[in-house]
Short mmCIF file of the C-alpha atoms (twelve columns), coordinates in Angstrom:
data_MODEL
# 
_entry.id   MODEL 
# 
loop_
_atom_site.group_PDB 
_atom_site.id 
_atom_site.type_symbol 
_atom_site.label_atom_id 
_atom_site.label_alt_id 
_atom_site.label_comp_id 
_atom_site.label_asym_id 
_atom_site.label_seq_id 
_atom_site.Cartn_x 
_atom_site.Cartn_y 
_atom_site.Cartn_z 
_atom_site.pdbx_PDB_model_num 
ATOM 1   C CA . MET A 1   -21.697 -5.434 -3.195  1 
ATOM 2   C CA . THR A 2   -23.527 -2.555 -1.501  1 
ATOM 3   C CA . ILE A 3   -21.110 0.399  -0.590  1 
ATOM 4   C CA . GLU A 4   -22.072 2.066  2.788   1 
ATOM 5   C CA . ALA A 5   -19.051 4.448  3.185   1 
ATOM 6   C CA . VAL A 6   -16.039 5.912  1.441   1 
ATOM 7   C CA . ILE A 7   -13.170 6.876  3.876   1 
ATOM 8   C CA . PHE A 8   -10.309 9.108  2.619   1 
ATOM 9   C CA . ASP A 9   -6.923  9.977  3.781   1 
ATOM 10  C CA . PHE A 10  -6.195  13.782 3.436   1 
ATOM 11  C CA . GLY A 11  -2.634  14.501 2.628   1 
ATOM 12  C CA . GLY A 12  -1.637  12.954 -0.831  1 
ATOM 13  C CA . VAL A 13  -5.232  12.010 -1.554  1 
ATOM 14  C CA . LEU A 14  -7.185  15.180 -1.641  1 
ATOM 15  C CA . THR A 15  -4.075  17.307 -1.850  1 
ATOM 16  C CA . SER A 16  -1.024  16.754 -3.908  1 
ATOM 17  C CA . SER A 17  1.570   14.576 -2.457  1 
ATOM 18  C CA . PRO A 18  4.241   16.254 -0.127  1 
ATOM 19  C CA . PHE A 19  6.851   13.923 -1.730  1 
ATOM 20  C CA . GLU A 20  7.079   16.351 -4.683  1 
ATOM 21  C CA . ALA A 21  8.032   19.088 -2.282  1 
ATOM 22  C CA . PHE A 22  10.428  16.610 -0.500  1 
ATOM 23  C CA . ALA A 23  12.347  15.934 -3.622  1 
ATOM 24  C CA . ARG A 24  12.658  19.508 -4.516  1 
ATOM 25  C CA . PHE A 25  14.024  20.512 -1.068  1 
ATOM 26  C CA . GLU A 26  16.532  17.691 -1.051  1 
ATOM 27  C CA . SER A 27  17.716  18.688 -4.717  1 
ATOM 28  C CA . GLU A 28  18.096  22.333 -3.787  1 
ATOM 29  C CA . ARG A 29  20.240  21.657 -0.732  1 
ATOM 30  C CA . ASN A 30  22.252  18.679 -2.416  1 
ATOM 31  C CA . LEU A 31  21.029  16.298 0.239   1 
ATOM 32  C CA . PRO A 32  20.836  12.444 -0.508  1 
ATOM 33  C CA . ILE A 33  17.797  11.457 -2.566  1 
ATOM 34  C CA . GLU A 34  14.714  10.615 -0.371  1 
ATOM 35  C CA . ILE A 35  16.553  11.428 2.740   1 
ATOM 36  C CA . ILE A 36  13.214  12.750 4.140   1 
ATOM 37  C CA . ARG A 37  11.023  9.803  3.166   1 
ATOM 38  C CA . ARG A 38  13.749  7.419  4.386   1 
ATOM 39  C CA . THR A 39  13.765  9.103  7.838   1 
ATOM 40  C CA . ASN A 40  9.963   9.030  7.929   1 
ATOM 41  C CA . ALA A 41  10.018  5.213  6.985   1 
ATOM 42  C CA . ALA A 42  12.713  4.102  9.413   1 
ATOM 43  C CA . ASN A 43  11.108  2.944  12.758  1 
ATOM 44  C CA . HIS A 44  7.919   4.351  11.415  1 
ATOM 45  C CA . LEU A 45  5.746   3.351  14.382  1 
ATOM 46  C CA . GLU A 46  8.191   5.138  16.996  1 
ATOM 47  C CA . ASN A 47  10.192  7.738  15.194  1 
ATOM 48  C CA . ALA A 48  10.012  11.538 15.497  1 
ATOM 49  C CA . TRP A 49  7.303   11.741 12.926  1 
ATOM 50  C CA . ALA A 50  5.172   9.183  14.788  1 
ATOM 51  C CA . LYS A 51  5.377   10.915 18.082  1 
ATOM 52  C CA . PHE A 52  4.841   14.069 16.708  1 
ATOM 53  C CA . GLU A 53  1.639   12.887 14.866  1 
ATOM 54  C CA . ARG A 54  0.327   11.433 18.154  1 
ATOM 55  C CA . ALA A 55  1.187   14.792 20.033  1 
ATOM 56  C CA . GLU A 56  3.738   13.072 22.237  1 
ATOM 57  C CA . VAL A 57  6.481   15.554 21.510  1 
ATOM 58  C CA . ASP A 58  6.364   19.273 20.874  1 
ATOM 59  C CA . ILE A 59  7.918   21.027 17.821  1 
ATOM 60  C CA . ASP A 60  11.366  21.527 19.588  1 
ATOM 61  C CA . ALA A 61  11.636  17.834 20.406  1 
ATOM 62  C CA . PHE A 62  10.469  16.943 16.962  1 
ATOM 63  C CA . ASP A 63  13.019  19.289 15.263  1 
ATOM 64  C CA . LYS A 64  15.791  17.732 17.301  1 
ATOM 65  C CA . LEU A 65  14.676  14.236 17.011  1 
ATOM 66  C CA . PHE A 66  14.185  14.496 13.316  1 
ATOM 67  C CA . ALA A 67  17.739  15.737 12.860  1 
ATOM 68  C CA . GLU A 68  19.216  12.995 14.840  1 
ATOM 69  C CA . GLU A 69  17.323  10.337 12.818  1 
ATOM 70  C CA . SER A 70  18.097  11.828 9.491   1 
ATOM 71  C CA . ARG A 71  21.868  12.387 10.497  1 
ATOM 72  C CA . ALA A 72  21.993  8.496  11.294  1 
ATOM 73  C CA . LEU A 73  20.871  7.871  7.639   1 
ATOM 74  C CA . GLY A 74  23.527  10.214 5.994   1 
ATOM 75  C CA . ALA A 75  22.532  13.968 6.286   1 
ATOM 76  C CA . GLU A 76  21.021  16.149 9.016   1 
ATOM 77  C CA . VAL A 77  17.667  17.607 8.131   1 
ATOM 78  C CA . ARG A 78  15.929  19.847 10.774  1 
ATOM 79  C CA . GLY A 79  12.439  18.828 11.592  1 
ATOM 80  C CA . ARG A 80  11.496  22.407 11.386  1 
ATOM 81  C CA . ASP A 81  12.455  22.597 7.870   1 
ATOM 82  C CA . VAL A 82  10.329  19.817 6.743   1 
ATOM 83  C CA . LEU A 83  6.962   21.094 8.183   1 
ATOM 84  C CA . PRO A 84  6.427   23.836 5.529   1 
ATOM 85  C CA . LEU A 85  6.727   21.229 2.680   1 
ATOM 86  C CA . LEU A 86  3.624   19.278 3.915   1 
ATOM 87  C CA . GLN A 87  1.193   21.658 2.691   1 
ATOM 88  C CA . GLY A 88  0.219   20.215 -0.755  1 
ATOM 89  C CA . ASP A 89  -2.413  21.806 -2.982  1 
ATOM 90  C CA . LEU A 90  -6.061  20.713 -3.046  1 
ATOM 91  C CA . ARG A 91  -6.997  18.527 -6.033  1 
ATOM 92  C CA . PRO A 92  -10.298 20.097 -6.986  1 
ATOM 93  C CA . GLU A 93  -11.265 17.146 -9.089  1 
ATOM 94  C CA . MET A 94  -10.923 15.000 -5.755  1 
ATOM 95  C CA . VAL A 95  -13.004 17.502 -3.882  1 
ATOM 96  C CA . GLU A 96  -15.811 17.317 -6.500  1 
ATOM 97  C CA . ALA A 97  -15.626 13.602 -6.320  1 
ATOM 98  C CA . LEU A 98  -15.987 13.768 -2.655  1 
ATOM 99  C CA . LYS A 99  -19.083 15.860 -3.186  1 
ATOM 100 C CA . ARG A 100 -20.791 13.553 -5.378  1 
ATOM 101 C CA . ILE A 101 -19.733 10.564 -3.110  1 
ATOM 102 C CA . LYS A 102 -21.290 12.462 -0.034  1 
ATOM 103 C CA . ALA A 103 -24.770 12.594 -1.804  1 
ATOM 104 C CA . GLN A 104 -24.986 8.763  -1.932  1 
ATOM 105 C CA . PHE A 105 -22.918 7.392  0.877   1 
ATOM 106 C CA . LYS A 106 -21.371 8.167  4.321   1 
ATOM 107 C CA . THR A 107 -18.028 9.751  4.346   1 
ATOM 108 C CA . GLY A 108 -14.967 9.700  6.594   1 
ATOM 109 C CA . CYS A 109 -11.534 11.025 6.798   1 
ATOM 110 C CA . ILE A 110 -8.734  9.516  8.784   1 
ATOM 111 C CA . THR A 111 -5.663  11.879 8.769   1 
ATOM 112 C CA . ASN A 112 -2.278  11.539 10.328  1 
ATOM 113 C CA . ASN A 113 -1.734  15.097 11.141  1 
ATOM 114 C CA . LEU A 114 0.227   17.455 13.364  1 
ATOM 115 C CA . PRO A 115 -0.708  19.298 16.449  1 
ATOM 116 C CA . ALA A 116 -2.597  22.577 15.734  1 
ATOM 117 C CA . ASN A 117 -0.306  25.455 14.844  1 
ATOM 118 C CA . ALA A 118 2.719   23.271 14.315  1 
ATOM 119 C CA . ILE A 119 3.162   24.577 10.808  1 
ATOM 120 C CA . GLY A 120 1.807   28.125 11.493  1 
ATOM 121 C CA . SER A 121 -1.240  29.589 10.360  1 
ATOM 122 C CA . LEU A 122 -2.238  29.977 6.672   1 
ATOM 123 C CA . THR A 123 -5.605  31.561 7.091   1 
ATOM 124 C CA . GLY A 124 -6.913  31.388 3.497   1 
ATOM 125 C CA . ARG A 125 -5.786  27.829 3.028   1 
ATOM 126 C CA . THR A 126 -7.234  26.832 6.533   1 
ATOM 127 C CA . LEU A 127 -10.572 28.156 5.712   1 
ATOM 128 C CA . TYR A 128 -10.560 26.199 2.303   1 
ATOM 129 C CA . VAL A 129 -9.565  22.953 4.119   1 
ATOM 130 C CA . ALA A 130 -12.364 23.607 6.805   1 
ATOM 131 C CA . GLU A 131 -14.892 23.581 3.898   1 
ATOM 132 C CA . VAL A 132 -13.563 20.336 2.704   1 
ATOM 133 C CA . MET A 133 -13.504 18.810 6.065   1 
ATOM 134 C CA . ALA A 134 -17.053 19.839 6.537   1 
ATOM 135 C CA . LEU A 135 -17.958 17.312 3.643   1 
ATOM 136 C CA . PHE A 136 -17.078 14.316 5.957   1 
ATOM 137 C CA . ASP A 137 -19.607 12.830 8.251   1 
ATOM 138 C CA . HIS A 138 -16.777 11.981 10.581  1 
ATOM 139 C CA . VAL A 139 -13.033 13.116 10.822  1 
ATOM 140 C CA . ILE A 140 -10.333 11.457 12.854  1 
ATOM 141 C CA . GLU A 141 -7.069  13.324 13.498  1 
ATOM 142 C CA . SER A 142 -4.008  11.641 14.805  1 
ATOM 143 C CA . ALA A 143 -2.807  14.458 16.863  1 
ATOM 144 C CA . LYS A 144 -6.137  14.943 18.602  1 
ATOM 145 C CA . ILE A 145 -6.438  11.190 19.666  1 
ATOM 146 C CA . GLY A 146 -3.128  10.133 20.194  1 
ATOM 147 C CA . LEU A 147 -3.325  7.358  17.667  1 
ATOM 148 C CA . ARG A 148 -2.131  7.285  14.006  1 
ATOM 149 C CA . LYS A 149 -2.341  5.014  11.008  1 
ATOM 150 C CA . PRO A 150 -1.480  2.193  10.526  1 
ATOM 151 C CA . ASP A 151 -2.938  1.345  14.069  1 
ATOM 152 C CA . PRO A 152 -5.703  -0.814 13.348  1 
ATOM 153 C CA . ARG A 153 -7.611  0.868  16.199  1 
ATOM 154 C CA . ILE A 154 -8.105  4.107  14.330  1 
ATOM 155 C CA . TYR A 155 -9.951  2.353  11.390  1 
ATOM 156 C CA . LYS A 156 -12.055 0.368  13.805  1 
ATOM 157 C CA . MET A 157 -12.984 3.805  15.527  1 
ATOM 158 C CA . MET A 158 -14.230 5.130  12.080  1 
ATOM 159 C CA . VAL A 159 -16.390 2.190  11.225  1 
ATOM 160 C CA . GLU A 160 -17.891 2.125  14.648  1 
ATOM 161 C CA . THR A 161 -18.668 5.939  14.513  1 
ATOM 162 C CA . LEU A 162 -20.160 5.666  11.040  1 
ATOM 163 C CA . LYS A 163 -22.042 2.542  11.980  1 
ATOM 164 C CA . VAL A 164 -20.954 0.672  8.846   1 
ATOM 165 C CA . ASP A 165 -19.706 -2.711 7.968   1 
ATOM 166 C CA . PRO A 166 -15.899 -2.545 7.021   1 
ATOM 167 C CA . LYS A 167 -16.720 -4.988 4.187   1 
ATOM 168 C CA . ARG A 168 -19.024 -2.279 2.543   1 
ATOM 169 C CA . CYS A 169 -16.401 0.382  2.881   1 
ATOM 170 C CA . ILE A 170 -13.882 1.899  0.554   1 
ATOM 171 C CA . TYR A 171 -10.702 3.289  1.822   1 
ATOM 172 C CA . LEU A 172 -8.316  5.520  -0.024  1 
ATOM 173 C CA . ASP A 173 -4.623  6.496  0.971   1 
ATOM 174 C CA . ASP A 174 -1.340  7.229  -0.834  1 
ATOM 175 C CA . LEU A 175 0.659   4.984  1.363   1 
ATOM 176 C CA . GLY A 176 0.523   1.178  1.245   1 
ATOM 177 C CA . VAL A 177 1.256   0.609  4.894   1 
ATOM 178 C CA . ASN A 178 -1.840  2.621  5.737   1 
ATOM 179 C CA . LEU A 179 -4.049  0.569  3.433   1 
ATOM 180 C CA . LYS A 180 -2.958  -2.825 4.827   1 
ATOM 181 C CA . PRO A 181 -5.126  -2.611 8.056   1 
ATOM 182 C CA . ALA A 182 -8.119  -1.352 6.166   1 
ATOM 183 C CA . ARG A 183 -7.744  -4.348 3.704   1 
ATOM 184 C CA . GLU A 184 -7.413  -6.830 6.601   1 
ATOM 185 C CA . MET A 185 -10.642 -5.562 7.986   1 
ATOM 186 C CA . GLY A 186 -12.273 -6.336 4.633   1 
ATOM 187 C CA . MET A 187 -12.334 -2.812 3.192   1 
ATOM 188 C CA . THR A 188 -11.915 -2.263 -0.538  1 
ATOM 189 C CA . THR A 189 -8.623  -0.198 -0.745  1 
ATOM 190 C CA . ILE A 190 -7.324  2.246  -3.366  1 
ATOM 191 C CA . LYS A 191 -3.704  3.286  -3.336  1 
ATOM 192 C CA . VAL A 192 -3.743  6.949  -4.768  1 
ATOM 193 C CA . ALA A 193 -0.972  7.883  -7.379  1 
ATOM 194 C CA . SER A 194 -2.921  10.677 -8.924  1 
ATOM 195 C CA . GLY A 195 -6.253  12.351 -8.807  1 
ATOM 196 C CA . ALA A 196 -7.259  10.841 -12.261 1 
ATOM 197 C CA . GLN A 197 -6.228  7.190  -11.178 1 
ATOM 198 C CA . ALA A 198 -8.036  7.444  -7.919  1 
ATOM 199 C CA . ILE A 199 -11.248 8.794  -9.432  1 
ATOM 200 C CA . ALA A 200 -11.255 6.018  -12.050 1 
ATOM 201 C CA . GLU A 201 -10.877 3.396  -9.397  1 
ATOM 202 C CA . LEU A 202 -13.521 5.128  -7.350  1 
ATOM 203 C CA . GLU A 203 -16.055 5.213  -10.190 1 
ATOM 204 C CA . ALA A 204 -15.360 1.443  -10.825 1 
ATOM 205 C CA . ALA A 205 -15.957 0.663  -7.043  1 
ATOM 206 C CA . THR A 206 -18.938 2.805  -6.503  1 
ATOM 207 C CA . GLY A 207 -20.606 2.781  -9.861  1 
ATOM 208 C CA . LEU A 208 -20.886 6.597  -9.659  1 
ATOM 209 C CA . LYS A 209 -19.923 9.047  -12.407 1 
ATOM 210 C CA . LEU A 210 -17.402 11.254 -10.495 1 
ATOM 211 C CA . GLY A 211 -15.793 13.369 -13.213 1 
# 
């Protein structure tokens, strides 16, 4: 099969997973294990997180809604307290792989993100992220278009913009729920658990040497 494009998620793929930061936060505050992940997963299409990533609510409403939803699952966590945990560190080996892929194939990024300035400005990091984002032929951000993964329309928008056949695309994400629609469209999917594992699977799928 000839590959035409490789499409990436951002957080948890090009950066380390925020789940590690969630676990640290919960441990430090003696909160129930995985309360943040469970709150994100409950009613995941219409919960506080989903609404914030589609820019349907502002930060104050998100803070309050997330607190209510987490309280229903056993412990109150303020939405504002969760936001700084999302940063993640860029994985340099994944950025290098992306550069090598870009030399051969079209590249895209579909990211469920938050409205601009929701987390506050981290100037140095923002510039670094901007350099990475410039490596993509097209970027789709949930907060800018009011759609978020796993809505199938967001994947369709990407392949239409890149003018590629989904059956000739590879899609990487760290969440299984976000891989499913891509797989159903015919894409080859890679669930990212670590940089090394993702690169090994990418090399196998593309035939390129990425490390």
